[in-house]
N, C-alpha and C positions, 0 to 999 in steps of 0.2 A: 130103713134099708134102701140102698140106691136102686134106681130103675135099671133096666138092661142098657138103655141108651147112655145113662150116666156112668155105668160101669165100663163101657167101651171107651168113653172119652176121658175118664178119670186118669189123673197122673199116677204113676207108680209111687211107692213110698219114698224111693230115692229122689224122684223128680219133685215130689211135694215138699220134701225137706229142703232141697236146693231153692225152690221157689220161695219158701218162707224166709230163708236166709237172704235171698236177693231183695225181697221186700223190706226186710228189717234194715239191711245196710243202706238201701236207697231211700228209705222213708216213703215207700210206695211211689217212687218217682215215675213220671210219665214224660215221654218226649213226643213232640209234634214234628212229623216229617212233611215238608212242603214240596210239592212237585215243581220242578224246573224243566223247561223244554229246551232242547238243543237248538241253537241258532247258528248256522254256518254261513260265513261270508263266501259267496260264490267266486269272488275275485281271487282269493288265496287260501281258502279252506280253513281260516281261523274259526275256532269254536267259541261261542258264548253260550251261557245258560241264563234263561229268563224265567221269572216266576210265572207259572201258568195257573192263574186263579180259576180257570174253568174246570180244573180237576180237583177232586177232594183231597184234603190233607189226611195224613194217617197218624193216629195217636197210639203209641205203643207203651206198655208198662215194662219197665226193666231198670237196669242200673248202668249208669255211664260213669266211667272214670277215665282220667287222662293225665298224662305227664308232659311237662313243658321243658324243652331244652332251648337255651339261647345260643344262636349261631352268629358268627361274625364273618361275613363274606365281603368280597370286594365291593359289591353293589347294594348290599342291604344287611341289616342286623335283625333278623326275624326271630320271633319266638315260635318254635316248632312244637305243635301239640299232637302227640300220639294218643289216639282215642280208642277205647274198647267199650262197646255197648253190649251188655248181656240182656237179651230179651227173653221173656217167658213164652213167647209165641213167634213163629217165623214172620218176618216182615217181607211181604210179597214184593213190595217195591224195591227192596234191596237185592232181590234175587233175579232181576231181569237180565236177559241176555241181549246184547246190542241195543241198549235202551235209547229211545228218542226222548224219554222222560227220565229224569234222575230225581230221587227223593233225598232231600237234604234237611238236616236239623240244625238248630241254633242253640249253642250253649253260652252261658253267661258266667263271667268270672265271679260275680256276686250272687248269681241265681236270683236276681230281683227284676221286677218290672214285667209288663205284659209283652207277649211275643209280637214282633212287628217285622215286616220285611225290611232287611237292612238296605240302606242306601249308601253305598261306599263313596259316592261322589259328594255326599254331604260333608262340608268342612268340619261339622261338629261331631262326625262319626267317631266313636271310640268303643273299644271292646267291652268295657264294663257295662255300658248302657245298651249297646246295639248288638252285642254278642259275636260269637265266632261261628262261621259256617263250617259244618262238618259233613263230609261225604265219606262213604265207606268203600274201600277197594277190595275187601276180601271177607270171607266168613271162615272162622277158625274151624278146625276139625270138629265134627258133630258126633256126639255120643247119644244115641237114641234114648237110652234108659234115663239119661239126665234130663232130657226134654228142655234144654236151654240152648240158646242160639247166640253165638259170640260174633259180633261184627267188628272188624278192625279197620282203621283208616287214619289218615292224617288230616287235621283241620286245614281248611283252605289257607294257603300261604298268603301273606300280605301282597306279594307281587302279582298274585293271581286274582285279586279281588275285583279288578276291573273287568274280568271275564264274566261276572255275575251281575245280572240286571234285575232291579226291582220292578221294572216295566219296560216294554218294548217301545213305548212312546218316545219319540225323539232319538231313537237309536240310529246311528250313522251306518247304513248298510251299503254306502256307495264307495267310501274311501278305503282302499286296500291297506292292510297293515304292513305287509312286507315291502322291502325296497329292492329286491333282487328280481331275477327273471322268472320266478315261479308262476305268475299269472299267464305268461306265454305258454308254459308247459301245460297248465291246467286247461287252457283253451283248446287243447287237442281233444278233450272230451266231446267237443261239439264241432270239430273240424272235419269237413268232408272234402277230400282232395279232388280237384277237377280232372283227374287222370286215373288210369287203371293202377291198382296197387292196394295199399293199405286202406281198409274200410273199417272204421272204429264203430262196430256195432255191439260188441260185448265187453271190451276192455275199458275200465275206468281208471283214471289216474288220480291218486290222492297225494296230498302233501305228506312228507315224512313226519312221523310221530303224530299223525292225525288220521291214520287209517281207522275206519269205523270198527267197533268191537266185533270180533269173530267174523270178519269179512271172509267170504269164500272166493276162491279163484274163479275166473281169471281177473286179476287187477294188477296195478303197478303203483309203486310209491316213488315219488320224486324227492330226492334229497339234494339240497344245495349246501355244501359245506360253508359255514359262515366265513371262515378265514379265506375262502377262495374268491369271495366277492371283492374285487380290486378295481381301481380306476385305470383306464388305458390312456386317457387324455388328462393333462395336468389340471385343467379347470373346465367347468361346464360352459357350454355356449348357450346363450339366452336368445330365444326368438322374439318376434315382435310382440307376442303376448306374455313375455317374461317367463316362459316355461323353460326350465333348465334342461339342457340336453347333455347328459353325462354318459360318455361311452365307458361301459364297464365290462368286466369279465367274470364269468361264473364257471365253476366245475360242477357239473350236474350228473349225479348218479341215479339212474332209474332201475329199480328192482322189480322184476316181473315174477308173478306166480301164476302157474296154470297155463302157460303158453309154450308151444313147441317152437323149434328153430325157425321154420318158415314165417310164423306169425311175428316173431321178434325181428326178423330180417325185414319184413314188410314195414314194421313200425320205424326201424332205423332209416329205411329208404324214404319213407314218408317225411321224416324230419329233415333229411338232407334236401329233398325236393322243396319242402316248405321254406327252407332257408334260401334257396335259389329264387323261388317265386315271390317272396314277400320282403326279404332282407330284414325281417324283424329280429332274426338271430343270425350271427355269422359263425361258421365252423372254423375253429382254430386248431383242429386236429381230426384225424380219422377215427371215429368211434368203433370199437370192437366189441362184439358180443362175448360175454364170459359166462361159463357155467359155474354156478355156485353149489356148494354141498351143504344141504341142511337135512339132517336125519331125524327119524323117530324110531327109537330102538324097539318100542313095543311091537311095531309092525315090520321092522327091518326094511324100511322104505326110504327113498330120497324124494324130496319135494321137487316139483318142476320149477326151479328157481334159476333165473338168469339176470344178469346186470349188463347195462351199457353205461359208459361214462362219456359225457360230452364236455368238451371245452368250448365255450361259446362267448361271443361278444354281443352286446346289445346296448340299446339306449334305455335308461331307466324310465324316461318319459314314454317310450313306446310300450314298455311293460304296463305302465299305469293306464295308458289309453286302451290297451287290450283288456285290462281288468274292468274298465268301465263298460266296454262293449259286452263283456261276458255277463256282467250284472244285469244289463238291460235285457238280455235274452233269457236269463235263467233265474231272476230274482224270485219269481213266484213259486219256484219249486224248492227253494232253500229256506225261506222265512216262514215259520209257523204263523198261523192266523189266530186272532182273538186270544192272545196270551193273558190279557188282563182287561178289566173294564176300560182302562184308559186307551187301550189299543183298539177297542171295538168301534 
């Protein structure tokens, strides 16, 4: 006869039957989830993930199955792996909100060999021996009586593999990735104007498509349309150090959440004055504040959402120099420490 504690934690008949089926189909398969820590370049907000061997891995019993589609794009021919993992217990690391740590597993085409951290920079890397990294973006609808947990995601695409690091040792945290004016805009997170007006004490600017998970207002996202980055002068001018000075143009849309009109006006005026004081960016038109409509029907509310679009000119070398200054002043707050024994 089971004890009272065992009776409380025992699976229902339905859940027990499902668990038995999962174990039979998967041959009692277990997956190891390895912690990766977020690494953000302060120059341009690019995100990398590095193995964090100071945290324990998680081993979970369940069944993983995936389907592979071959795509043919202009710039790559990837195999896209759609993955579903059915676990017999919740995986705490996959349910984190706004994680600084992400748990990733590795699957193998031939399911052979011992697990090892993949090194995508190794010229001998291949999927059959080194595996495919899998991260999960959602959990399917949960039915409590079944007591099984379905995690769904897409394996890391080949073009994204350079964003995952087996060690932080030797990682280049100095050179920015972007070639546009984004570093100039991100420098406003630390800019204190020498005059009365905008004072950036609560607003944080993030690159578009890189806003942290579930970020709460106030904040702003900086989006530079790739097609808008164009050259104004026909050829770059090279200085005595052979640094190229290419005068360029960007159309920059900044989306604000959680700010009222006076705050956004102060930000606009700050940018205009910054342009006059530094000449790091030149205004090619008068920016206008626009109210946007974003609704949530459950509460019948509108978000405090506004946008400003700037047409600016700038030297790409200036953006690179500002990026380096930004790194020197903020590097210690962006790069996690002791990610692996090599980095200690």
